[in-house]
Structure formats: structure tokens, C-alpha cells
C-alpha positions as CSV (number, residue, x, y, z in Angstrom):
1,M,0.0,0.0,0.0
2,T,1.2,3.4,-0.9
3,A,2.4,5.3,2.1
4,L,0.8,8.6,3.0
5,L,3.3,11.4,2.3
6,I,3.5,15.0,3.3
7,V,5.6,17.2,1.2
8,I,7.0,20.1,3.1
9,L,8.6,22.9,1.1
10,A,7.9,26.0,3.2
11,A,10.6,28.6,3.5
12,T,10.6,28.4,7.3
13,E,12.0,25.1,8.6
14,P,13.4,22.4,6.3
15,A,11.6,19.1,7.0
16,L,13.3,15.7,7.1
17,I,13.3,12.5,5.1
18,L,13.3,9.4,7.2
19,H,13.9,7.0,4.4
20,P,13.7,7.0,0.6
21,V,10.2,7.0,-1.0
22,K,9.3,5.7,-4.5
23,D,5.7,6.6,-5.3
24,E,5.2,8.6,-8.5
25,A,3.0,11.3,-6.9
26,T,5.8,12.4,-4.6
27,H,8.3,12.5,-7.5
28,E,5.9,14.6,-9.6
29,L,5.3,17.1,-6.7
30,L,9.1,17.4,-6.2
31,R,9.8,17.8,-9.9
32,A,7.2,20.6,-10.0
33,A,9.0,22.2,-7.0
34,T,12.2,22.3,-9.0
35,R,10.5,25.0,-11.1
36,E,9.7,27.3,-8.3
37,K,10.8,30.9,-8.4
38,D,12.4,30.7,-5.0
39,P,16.0,29.3,-5.5
40,V,16.0,27.9,-1.9
41,E,12.8,25.9,-2.7
42,R,14.3,24.6,-5.9
43,L,17.5,23.5,-4.2
44,K,15.5,21.7,-1.4
45,A,13.4,19.8,-4.0
46,L,16.5,18.9,-6.0
47,N,18.2,17.5,-2.9
48,A,15.1,15.5,-2.0
49,L,15.0,14.0,-5.5
50,K,18.6,13.1,-5.3
51,I,18.1,11.4,-1.9
52,I,15.2,9.2,-3.2
53,G,17.1,8.3,-6.4
54,D,15.0,10.2,-8.9
55,P,17.0,11.0,-12.1
56,V,16.2,14.6,-12.6
57,E,17.7,17.0,-15.1
58,L,19.7,19.6,-13.2
59,P,19.4,23.2,-14.5
60,P,22.4,24.3,-16.6
61,R,25.3,26.0,-14.8
62,P,25.3,29.7,-15.2
63,A,27.9,31.0,-17.5
64,A,31.0,32.3,-15.8
65,L,31.1,36.0,-15.3
66,P,33.3,37.8,-17.8
67,A,36.7,38.9,-16.5
68,N,37.0,42.5,-15.4
69,P,39.6,44.0,-17.7
70,F,40.2,46.9,-15.2
71,V,41.0,44.6,-12.3
72,E,43.1,42.3,-14.6
73,R,45.2,45.3,-15.7
74,L,45.7,46.4,-12.1
75,Q,46.9,42.9,-11.2
76,S,49.2,42.7,-14.2
77,G,51.8,45.0,-12.7
78,D,51.2,48.0,-15.0
79,A,52.7,50.6,-12.6
80,A,51.7,53.6,-14.7
81,F,48.1,52.4,-14.9
82,V,48.0,51.9,-11.1
83,L,49.3,55.4,-10.5
84,E,46.8,56.8,-12.9
85,S,43.9,54.9,-11.3
86,L,44.8,56.3,-7.8
87,Q,43.8,59.7,-9.2
88,Q,40.4,58.6,-10.4
89,P,37.4,60.2,-8.6
90,D,35.6,56.9,-8.4
91,L,35.9,55.3,-4.9
92,L,35.9,51.7,-6.0
93,I,38.6,52.4,-8.6
94,Q,40.7,54.1,-6.0
95,Q,40.3,51.2,-3.6
96,E,41.4,48.6,-6.1
97,A,44.3,50.9,-7.1
98,I,45.4,51.2,-3.5
99,R,45.4,47.4,-3.1
100,A,47.4,47.1,-6.3
101,A,50.0,49.7,-5.1
102,H,50.2,47.9,-1.8
103,R,50.6,44.4,-3.4
104,L,53.2,45.7,-6.0
105,R,55.0,47.9,-3.4
106,L,55.1,50.8,-5.8
107,A,57.2,53.4,-3.9
108,G,56.2,56.0,-6.5
109,A,52.6,55.8,-5.3
110,V,53.4,57.4,-1.9
111,P,52.8,61.0,-3.1
112,L,49.4,60.0,-4.5
113,L,48.5,57.9,-1.4
114,L,49.2,60.6,1.2
115,P,46.3,62.9,0.1
116,L,43.9,59.9,0.3
117,L,44.3,59.8,4.0
118,K,42.0,62.9,4.1
119,S,39.3,61.2,2.1
120,P,35.8,61.3,3.6
121,D,35.6,57.5,2.9
122,A,36.8,55.5,5.9
123,V,37.5,52.4,3.9
124,L,39.8,54.4,1.6
125,R,41.7,55.8,4.6
126,R,42.1,52.4,6.1
127,L,43.4,50.8,2.9
128,T,45.8,53.8,2.5
129,C,47.2,53.3,6.0
130,E,47.8,49.6,5.3
131,A,49.5,50.4,2.0
132,L,51.7,53.2,3.4
133,A,53.1,50.8,6.0
134,E,55.1,49.2,3.1
135,F,57.0,52.5,2.6
136,G,58.2,53.4,6.1
137,G,61.6,54.4,4.8
138,Q,60.1,57.6,3.2
139,P,60.2,60.4,5.7
140,E,56.7,61.7,5.2
141,V,55.0,58.3,5.8
142,V,55.4,58.0,9.6
143,P,54.0,61.5,10.4
144,A,51.0,60.8,8.2
145,L,50.3,57.5,10.0
146,V,50.8,59.1,13.4
147,A,48.1,61.7,12.5
148,R,45.7,58.9,11.5
149,V,46.0,57.2,14.9
150,A,43.7,60.0,16.0
151,D,41.2,59.3,13.1
152,E,37.5,59.3,13.9
153,D,37.0,55.7,12.6
154,P,38.3,52.9,14.9
155,F,39.3,50.7,12.0
156,V,41.5,53.5,10.5
157,R,43.0,54.1,13.9
158,R,43.9,50.5,14.3
159,A,45.3,50.3,10.7
160,A,47.5,53.4,11.4
161,A,48.8,52.0,14.7
162,N,49.5,48.6,13.1
163,G,51.3,50.4,10.3
164,L,53.6,52.1,12.8
165,L,54.2,48.7,14.4
166,K,55.2,47.3,11.1
167,I,57.6,50.1,10.2
168,H,59.1,49.6,13.7
169,N,61.8,52.3,13.6
170,A,62.8,55.1,15.9
171,S,60.5,57.6,14.1
172,A,57.5,55.3,14.5
173,Q,58.3,54.8,18.2
174,A,58.6,58.5,18.9
175,G,55.3,59.1,17.0
176,L,53.4,56.5,19.1
177,L,54.9,57.9,22.4
178,S,53.8,61.4,21.5
179,L,50.2,60.2,21.5
180,A,50.3,58.7,24.9
181,T,49.0,61.9,26.5
182,H,46.4,62.6,23.8
183,E,43.2,64.2,25.1
184,R,41.1,61.5,23.5
185,A,40.8,58.2,25.4
186,D,40.4,56.1,22.2
187,V,43.7,57.4,20.9
188,R,45.5,56.6,24.2
189,L,43.9,53.1,24.0
190,E,45.5,52.5,20.5
191,V,48.8,53.6,21.9
192,A,48.5,51.1,24.8
193,V,47.6,48.3,22.5
194,A,50.5,49.1,20.2
195,L,53.0,49.4,23.0
196,G,51.9,46.0,24.3
197,L,53.0,44.6,21.0
198,W,56.4,46.4,21.0
199,P,58.1,45.0,24.1
200,E,61.4,46.6,23.7
201,I,60.2,50.2,24.1
202,A,58.6,52.3,26.7
203,P,57.4,50.0,29.5
204,D,57.3,53.1,31.7
205,T,54.7,54.6,29.4
206,L,52.5,51.5,29.7
207,Q,52.8,51.7,33.5
208,R,51.6,55.4,33.3
209,L,48.7,54.4,31.1
210,L,47.7,51.8,33.7
211,D,46.7,54.7,35.9
212,D,44.7,56.3,33.1
213,K,41.3,57.7,34.2
214,D,39.6,55.8,31.3
215,T,39.0,52.1,32.2
216,G,39.4,50.9,28.6
217,V,42.9,52.5,28.4
218,A,43.9,51.1,31.7
219,A,42.8,47.6,30.8
220,A,44.7,47.8,27.5
221,A,47.8,48.9,29.4
222,A,47.4,46.0,31.8
223,E,47.1,43.6,28.9
224,G,50.2,45.1,27.3
225,L,52.2,44.7,30.6
226,G,51.1,41.1,30.7
227,K,52.2,40.5,27.1
228,I,55.6,41.9,27.7
229,R,55.8,40.1,31.1
230,L,57.1,43.1,32.9
231,V,57.9,41.8,36.4
232,E,58.5,45.4,37.7
233,A,54.8,46.2,37.1
234,V,53.5,43.5,39.5
235,T,53.2,45.7,42.5
236,Q,51.5,48.5,40.5
237,L,49.1,46.0,38.9
238,I,48.1,44.6,42.3
239,R,47.6,48.1,43.7
240,R,45.4,49.0,40.8
241,L,43.0,46.1,41.6
242,D,41.3,48.0,44.4
243,S,38.2,50.1,43.7
244,T,38.2,49.4,39.9
245,P,35.5,48.0,37.6
246,V,35.3,44.3,37.0
247,S,36.5,44.6,33.4
248,L,39.7,46.2,34.6
249,Q,40.2,43.8,37.4
250,R,39.8,40.9,35.0
251,A,42.5,42.4,32.7
252,I,44.9,42.9,35.6
253,I,44.4,39.4,36.9
254,V,45.1,37.9,33.5
255,A,48.2,40.1,33.1
256,L,49.5,38.9,36.5
257,G,49.1,35.3,35.3
258,Q,51.1,36.0,32.1
259,I,53.9,37.7,34.1
260,R,54.1,34.5,36.3
261,S,55.1,36.1,39.5
262,E,54.7,34.3,42.8
263,A,53.8,37.6,44.4
264,A,50.5,37.4,42.6
265,L,49.4,34.0,43.9
266,P,47.5,35.4,46.9
267,V,45.6,37.6,44.5
268,F,44.5,34.6,42.4
269,L,43.4,32.7,45.5
270,R,41.4,35.7,46.7
271,F,39.6,36.3,43.5
272,L,39.0,32.6,42.7
273,N,36.3,32.8,45.4
274,A,34.9,36.1,44.2
275,A,31.1,36.3,43.9
276,D,31.5,37.6,40.3
277,D,31.9,34.6,38.0
278,E,33.9,36.7,35.5
279,L,36.5,37.5,38.1
280,A,36.6,33.9,39.5
281,A,37.1,32.6,35.9
282,A,39.9,35.1,35.3
283,S,41.7,34.0,38.4
284,A,41.4,30.3,37.4
285,E,42.7,31.2,34.0
286,A,45.6,33.2,35.5
287,M,46.5,30.2,37.7
288,G,46.8,28.0,34.6
289,Q,49.0,30.6,32.8
290,S,51.2,31.2,35.8
291,G,52.5,27.6,35.9
292,A,52.1,27.6,39.7
293,T,51.4,24.0,40.6
294,Q,50.8,24.9,44.2
295,T,47.4,26.3,43.1
296,I,46.1,22.9,42.0
297,P,44.3,22.1,45.3
298,A,42.4,25.4,45.1
299,L,41.5,24.8,41.5
300,R,40.4,21.2,42.2
301,K,38.2,22.5,45.0
302,A,36.6,25.1,42.7
303,V,35.8,22.4,40.1
304,G,33.9,20.4,42.6
305,D,32.2,23.2,44.5
306,F,29.0,23.4,42.4
307,K,27.2,25.7,44.8
308,K,29.9,28.3,45.2
309,H,31.3,28.5,41.7
310,A,29.4,29.2,38.5
311,S,30.1,27.4,35.2
312,G,32.6,30.1,33.9
313,A,34.9,29.6,36.9
314,R,34.6,25.8,36.8
315,L,35.4,25.7,33.1
316,R,38.5,27.8,33.5
317,A,39.6,25.8,36.5
318,I,39.4,22.6,34.6
319,E,41.4,24.2,31.8
320,A,44.0,25.4,34.3
321,L,44.3,21.9,35.8
322,R,45.0,20.6,32.3
323,R,47.6,23.2,31.7
324,L,49.3,22.5,35.0
325,G,49.5,18.8,34.1
326,D,47.3,17.7,37.0
327,R,46.5,14.0,36.7
328,E,44.9,13.4,40.1
329,S,41.6,15.1,39.1
330,I,40.7,12.5,36.5
331,E,38.0,10.9,38.6
332,L,36.3,14.2,39.4
333,V,36.4,15.5,35.9
334,L,35.2,12.1,34.5
335,Q,32.2,12.3,36.7
336,I,31.4,15.9,35.7
337,A,31.6,15.0,32.0
338,T,29.4,11.9,32.2
339,R,26.9,12.2,35.0
340,P,24.4,14.7,36.5
341,V,26.2,16.6,39.2
342,L,24.6,20.0,39.5
343,P,22.0,20.7,42.3
344,P,18.4,20.7,40.9
345,L,16.6,23.9,40.0
346,P,14.1,25.3,42.6
347,G,11.0,23.3,42.5
348,E,12.6,20.4,40.7
349,S,14.1,17.1,41.9
350,G,17.2,15.2,40.7
351,L,20.6,16.4,39.8
352,M,21.3,18.1,36.4
353,F,24.1,17.7,33.9
354,E,26.8,20.4,33.7
355,T,26.7,22.8,30.8
356,D,27.8,21.5,27.5
357,E,30.8,23.9,27.4
358,V,32.1,22.7,30.8
359,R,31.6,19.0,29.8
360,E,33.5,19.7,26.5
361,E,36.4,21.2,28.6
362,C,36.3,18.1,30.8
363,L,36.8,15.9,27.7
364,R,39.7,18.1,26.6
365,Y,41.2,17.6,30.1
366,L,40.8,13.8,29.8
367,A,42.3,13.8,26.4
368,G,45.4,15.6,27.7
369,T,45.9,13.6,30.9
370,G,44.4,10.2,30.3
371,D,45.5,7.0,28.5
372,A,44.1,4.1,26.4
373,K,42.8,2.4,29.5
374,L,40.7,5.5,30.3
375,A,39.0,5.4,26.8
376,D,36.9,2.3,27.6
377,R,35.8,3.7,31.0
378,L,34.9,7.0,29.4
379,A,32.7,5.5,26.7
380,G,30.9,3.3,29.2
381,A,30.4,6.1,31.7
382,F,27.8,7.9,29.6
383,K,24.5,6.3,30.8
384,E,22.4,8.9,28.8
385,L,23.0,9.9,25.2
386,P,24.9,13.3,25.2
387,P,24.0,16.1,22.8
388,F,25.5,15.9,19.4
389,N,28.1,18.6,19.9
390,L,29.3,16.7,23.0
391,R,29.5,13.5,20.9
392,L,31.8,15.3,18.5
393,A,34.1,16.2,21.4
394,L,33.9,12.7,22.8
395,A,34.9,11.2,19.4
396,S,37.9,13.5,19.3
397,T,38.9,12.6,22.9
398,L,38.6,8.8,22.3
399,G,40.7,9.3,19.2
400,V,43.4,11.0,21.1
401,L,43.4,8.4,23.9
402,T,43.4,5.3,21.6
403,G,45.2,6.6,18.5
404,K,42.2,5.5,16.4
405,R,39.6,7.4,14.5
406,Y,36.1,7.8,15.9
407,R,32.9,9.4,14.5
408,A,29.9,11.0,16.2
409,I,26.6,9.4,15.2
410,P,23.9,12.0,14.5
411,D,20.3,11.8,15.5
412,E,17.9,11.2,12.6
413,D,16.5,14.7,12.9
414,V,19.6,16.2,11.4
415,R,18.9,14.6,8.0
416,H,17.1,17.6,6.4
417,Y,16.2,16.8,2.9
418,G,12.9,18.7,2.3
419,I,10.4,15.8,2.6
420,E,9.0,13.7,5.4
421,S,7.3,10.3,5.2
422,L,4.8,9.1,7.7
423,A,5.7,5.5,7.1
424,A,7.7,3.5,9.7
425,S,11.3,4.5,9.8
426,R,14.0,2.0,9.0
427,Y,16.4,3.7,11.4
428,P,16.4,4.1,15.2
429,W,15.4,7.6,16.2
430,S,18.7,8.1,18.2
431,P,21.8,6.1,18.5
432,A,22.6,4.2,21.6
433,S,24.7,6.0,24.2
434,P,27.3,7.4,24.0
435,G,26.6,8.0,20.3
436,V,30.1,7.5,18.9
437,A,31.6,4.6,17.0
438,P,34.9,3.7,15.4
439,A,35.3,5.4,12.0
440,E,35.0,3.0,9.1
């Protein structure tokens, strides 16, 4: 008997096909749908016909777009044409010409590029900054880029600061330092970011910017001090922690972790128990970066304290334990990854599973600290089928532990082909737990 079929071709949610269908009525409906005006509907119908094995004539491929002779000529290395195009009033032509001058490193383009820094078009100014960074040996380039660090557009400011970083000479250094006291906070922020990427100059300027009245500038300075690992700044960073917004405190804690000073360990332990999850997570992250193995007991306690620590702090604590090479937390982490461990929500009974993000971090920890013997235990510990994204992480972890390839088995509801049959399915609705299998 012909099975009852429902053809779903609405633009909202794609339906699913549970198994191939062969009746002519369905084929005819799908063939008609391949002539719909909506290209999405046509594609869905074609995919459904392909799945059920209907030989359908595919529409001819559109002819390739004709080559753009203007772009081809710019790419050919015709320097005279590039210089001529830089002077065209059309913005798109100028943009392509700037890219060509940059790519070809046409030093003769500098006199034509400099006026474009005053263009009202921000994209043009940004491209010009990026191109001028190739010609830092010409004396007029650095002053022009220094002026653009104070541009109104944030992308232009960043391109100009990056240009000075790329030029990396005494003139670029002096230009950046001259902007450290600029009246605008967004300009000082660009200076702080740039100095954090230029470790051999001006750590004292970064330290001054750490006390900037603007929180964003101070946070950028803290991040810079962390990147250059300035041990001399530890005392000042700790002092700046008091009476500051959470965003700045987080940047300072992360910087202290990068500097890896034992003087900061009491700070990490203090903020690991902060009520704010962002600060506690930053402290756990800093402990992992610091390499301080004496913090492992505190991290392990945070991982298992589900009432006191939120998921952000637990995730970073597990990551820190992995970084620190801790192997004694395997049992705890294995339990969190595979079983319900969280207290129930108000009005409900029974424990809940951890968040998927934390469970994925647990699997990364197990991949980094476990061995082949752990693989069998891990696969068998999942009593309930995990979500598909967790199956992907589990397949990766088992692969690392065993040296073999594993695949995640999807549920049937991910097979979106534009048609659904009401007949009995040939396949189980979901795979058996844990939803992974050796790759064929």
C-alpha cells in the first residue's frame, strides 16, 4: 500500500526525510517544486529527488562572469596604470588601485597615497594606512600615520597603529609615544595596544597608562604589561586592583598570570572565590597561565564546588588543571563529563548535567591527561545519550586516547532533505549512548 506522504517545502524550517520513498505522486510534486521561483525551494526539491534516487535534469550551470579588464590590468603589474587609477574620482577604482599599489609595493605611489588619508571615505583611509606601512623608509609616511592614529574611525586608527608597528623604527616609536597623552581616550587606547606589541620600548609609558582615568585605556595597558611580562609592574598591577570596575580587574588578573610572579598567587586565590563569575574565571585562567602547581588544590576545590562557583569559573579551573599537568583530578572530571552533578533547580528534583561547554572542557582535560585504559571507561560512563556537539568532542577525545579514529553518530532529525514520510522508519530515532563509533 502506498504510504501517505507529506511534502513540506515551506521557507521556514526544512523538513526531514526518514527513508527513501518511491511513489510517482511524490516524485511529480518534487519535480514541480524544482521549477519554483524561489531558489531555496528549488534546491531543497533537487536535494530531495537526489536522496530518493529520482534521475532529474539539473538546470544548466550559469555562464562564468566575464573577466573584469580593469582589475586584470591592475593585477598585471602595470605601474603607470595603477598610479593613474589612484587619481580617479571613483571610490571603487581608487580602492582597487590602493590594493594594487600595496601588493606591488610601488614606492612611487606614496605622493598619491598621502592625500587619500584625508578622504571622507573611511575604507579608503584604512586601505591607504595599510599600503603606506610598506613604505616606512620615506620620511613623510610616519608623520602621516601618526596623524591617522587619531582618526574618527576605529578601523582606521587600528590600521594606522599597526602600520607604525610594522615600520618599527625610531621615528614610529617616537610618534606613538607622542600620542600617549592625547586628550582622547580612544587614541590613548590605541597607543596602549601598540606598546603591548612592541616589548622593547617604553614599558614606563605603559605603566603610566595603567593609571589612566579611562577604564578601557587602563585595561589595554594591563594587557600590554602582561604580554611583555614586565615583572617590575606586578606591585602596581596589584595596587590598581582595588576600587576598579570588574572589566579592569579581570584584565589585571590575566596580566598577572602572564607575568608569572609568585607575588600574585595570593591575588589569584582571593579572586578565585569572588562572587562575580567573571573574576573567578579570570583568576582560574591566571593560575593556569602562571604555571604555579601549588594552586592545583584550590583549582580542584573550585571544580567540585557546584554551589559556590558558577560554570565560567569551573570551566577555567578545569582548563587550568589541564595546563598545569594535574592527573589526580581525572575521577572528578570524568564524573562531571558523564553524570548529572549539579543541584536541581528550585521546585525540581534530581541532579542536572553540567553545561555542554564545561563538559567539553572536561573531555579536553581527559584527552590531555588520560591514556588508552581510560577510553573504555569514558565511553561506558555515559548512561544517557549526550547532545551531538558533545558526541563530537567525545569522538575526538577517544581518538586521542586510543590513537584510532572515531565518529559521532547524528540523530535522525539532522537529516534535512525537504520531505517527510509518515511510514515506519528504517532507522532508530537516536543512536545508543554514548553516540560515537569507530570510523570505518
